[in-house]
C-alpha positions in Angstrom: -12.9 -2.9 -10.1 -15.7 -3.9 -7.9 -18.0 -5.0 -10.7 -17.2 -8.7 -10.9 -18.2 -9.0 -7.1 -21.5 -7.0 -7.4 -24.5 -9.7 -6.7 -27.0 -6.8 -7.7 -27.3 -4.0 -10.2 -26.5 -0.6 -8.8 -24.5 -1.8 -6.1 -21.2 -0.4 -7.5 -22.3 3.5 -6.2 -22.8 2.2 -2.9 -19.2 -0.1 -2.3 -17.3 3.1 -4.2 -18.7 5.1 -1.1 -17.6 2.6 1.6 -13.8 1.9 -0.1 -13.4 5.6 -0.5 -10.6 6.8 1.7 -11.6 8.4 5.2 -10.7 12.2 5.7 -7.4 13.4 6.8 -6.9 14.5 10.6 -8.0 18.4 9.5 -10.8 17.3 7.3 -9.3 17.4 3.8 -9.5 14.6 1.1 -6.5 12.5 0.6 -5.5 10.7 -2.4 -7.0 6.7 -3.3 -4.6 4.5 -4.4 -5.4 1.5 -6.1 -2.5 -1.5 -7.0 -3.2 -4.3 -9.6 -0.7 -7.5 -9.6 0.7 -9.4 -12.5 -0.2 -7.0 -14.8 2.6 -7.2 -18.1 4.6 -4.2 -19.5 2.4 -4.3 -22.7 -0.6 -4.3 -20.9 0.7 -1.6 -18.8 1.7 0.3 -21.8 -1.5 -0.6 -23.8 -3.4 0.7 -20.3 -2.0 4.4 -20.6 -2.4 4.8 -24.3 -5.9 3.9 -24.1 -6.5 6.3 -21.2 -5.2 9.3 -22.9 -2.2 12.1 -22.5 -4.1 14.7 -21.6 -5.9 12.9 -19.1 -6.9 14.7 -15.8 -6.0 11.3 -14.0 -5.3 8.8 -12.9 -1.4 8.7 -12.0 0.4 5.6 -12.7 2.7 3.9 -11.3 4.6 0.7 -12.6 7.6 -1.7 -10.7 7.7 -5.4 -11.8 4.3 -6.2 -12.7 2.4 -4.1 -9.9 0.3 -1.4 -11.6 -0.4 1.4 -9.2 -3.5 3.9 -10.3 -3.6 6.9 -8.1 -6.3 9.3 -8.5 -5.4 13.0 -6.3 -7.5 15.6 -4.7 -7.7 18.9 -4.0 -5.4 19.0 -0.8 -2.7 17.0 -2.5 -3.2 19.3 -5.8 -2.8 22.3 -3.4 0.4 21.1 -1.9 2.2 20.2 -4.9 1.7 23.5 -6.7 2.6 25.1 -3.6 5.8 23.5 -3.3 6.4 23.9 -7.1 6.1 27.4 -7.0 8.4 27.7 -3.7 10.9 25.8 -5.7 10.9 28.0 -9.0 11.5 31.1 -6.2 14.7 29.3 -4.8 16.4 28.2 -8.1 15.5 31.7 -9.4 16.8 33.6 -6.1 20.3 31.4 -5.9 20.6 31.5 -9.6 20.7 27.7 -10.5 19.8 26.8 -14.1 17.2 24.0 -14.0 14.6 22.5 -16.4 11.7 21.6 -15.3 9.9 18.1 -16.1 7.1 18.2 -14.3 4.7 15.1 -14.3 6.6 14.0 -17.4 6.2 9.9 -17.7 9.7 8.0 -16.8 9.4 4.4 -18.3 12.1 2.0 -18.4 11.5 -1.5 -20.1 14.3 -3.4 -18.8 14.6 -2.5 -15.3 10.4 -3.0 -15.5 9.5 0.3 -13.7 7.5 3.8 -14.5 6.3 6.4 -12.7 4.5 9.7 -12.9 6.2 12.0 -10.3 3.9 15.2 -8.8 7.2 17.0 -9.9 10.6 17.0 -11.3 13.5 18.7 -11.9 16.7 18.4 -14.2 19.4 20.9 -12.3 22.0 22.4 -14.4 21.2 20.9 -18.0 18.2 18.7 -19.3 18.5 15.2 -18.9 16.8 11.8 -19.8 15.7 11.6 -16.2 15.7 14.0 -13.4 17.8 14.8 -10.6 15.1 15.8 -8.2 11.6 14.1 -8.0 8.7 15.3 -5.6 5.9 12.7 -4.2 3.1 13.9 -2.2 1.6 11.3 -0.3 -1.1 11.9 2.0 -2.1 8.6 2.4 0.3 5.4 3.1 0.3 2.5 0.8 0.8 1.8 -2.7 4.1 0.3 -4.8 7.4 1.1 -3.5 8.0 4.3 -4.8 11.6 4.3 -3.8 12.5 1.3 -5.6 11.1 2.6 -8.8 13.4 6.2 -8.8 16.3 4.2 -7.9 16.1 2.3 -11.1 16.2 5.4 -12.9 18.9 6.1 -10.8 17.2 9.5 -9.3 19.7 11.4 -7.4 17.3 12.8 -4.9 13.9 12.1 -3.9 11.6 14.0 -1.9 8.6 12.9 -0.3 5.8 15.4 1.6 3.9 12.8 3.9 2.5 13.6 7.3 3.2 17.5 7.1 6.9 17.3 6.6 9.4 17.0 4.0 11.5 13.8 4.0 14.6 13.8 1.5 16.1 10.6 0.5 19.4 10.6 -1.3 20.9 8.3 -3.4 23.5 6.4 -2.1 27.2 5.5 -3.6 26.7 1.7 -2.6 23.0 2.0 -4.4 20.3 2.4 -1.9 18.6 5.6 -0.8 19.5 7.4 2.7 17.4 9.3 4.7 19.2 13.1 5.0 17.9 15.6 7.1 18.7 17.9 4.2 19.1 17.9 1.1 22.4 16.9 -0.7 21.7 18.7 -4.0 20.5 21.7 -2.7 22.5 22.1 0.5 21.6 26.0 0.8 17.5 24.8 0.8 15.9 25.6 3.9 13.6 22.9 4.5 12.0 24.2 7.9 10.9 27.2 5.7 9.0 25.1 3.3 7.0 23.4 6.0 6.0 26.4 7.3 5.0 27.9 4.0 3.2 24.9 3.0 0.8 25.2 6.1 -0.1 28.6 5.0 -4.0 27.9 3.2 -3.4 31.6 0.9 -1.0 31.3 -2.0 -0.2 35.1 -1.9 0.7 35.0 2.1 2.5 31.5 1.3 4.8 32.6 -1.2 5.4 36.0 0.2 6.7 34.5 3.1 8.5 32.0 1.5 10.1 34.9 -1.1 10.9 36.6 2.5 12.3 33.3 4.2 14.9 33.3 1.1 15.6 36.8 1.5 16.6 36.6 5.5 18.7 33.5 4.7 20.8 35.8 2.1 
């Protein structure tokens, strides 16, 4: 990305360091995002194919010619896995049938949109696109994820950002509406999830979440 602006060999590493995001307030590393503009659909697909299916990163998002490359951090992955485990426990205890979709790529050529969510689930039965999507956003910026998922008609999108969970439910008129609770999962305790995400120990976090589920029965 920065090679064309270099005037001397060996500057790339130094400039990469200058462009590295600052640590978060608690000292953890955030994810990194880079957005490229005026990228046609066929080049987006070719770039994705060139990277390969089993790559550890980056994750790709595409909307109307803008291509975002996201490289996650250890903290990003921790929160993603913690919430994923909590959701498994909740679905099991609530007796809700699901089909986990994970980070399965979503694409619609006619909608000019593509995404690789952090986590996603089909509820009830397997569908072409998930009912619920989770995105971890430790930093701001990037292309409009809400608009991407609106084009897929995903009923509900969850964003973990600023140490809390923001819920967006697809309204009858089309746009997403912020919601204090999940409309798909009305019995889900968001405050319990928030408390347990902050627990750094996986064992203690999961035990606390399961204990909270038991109390709510």
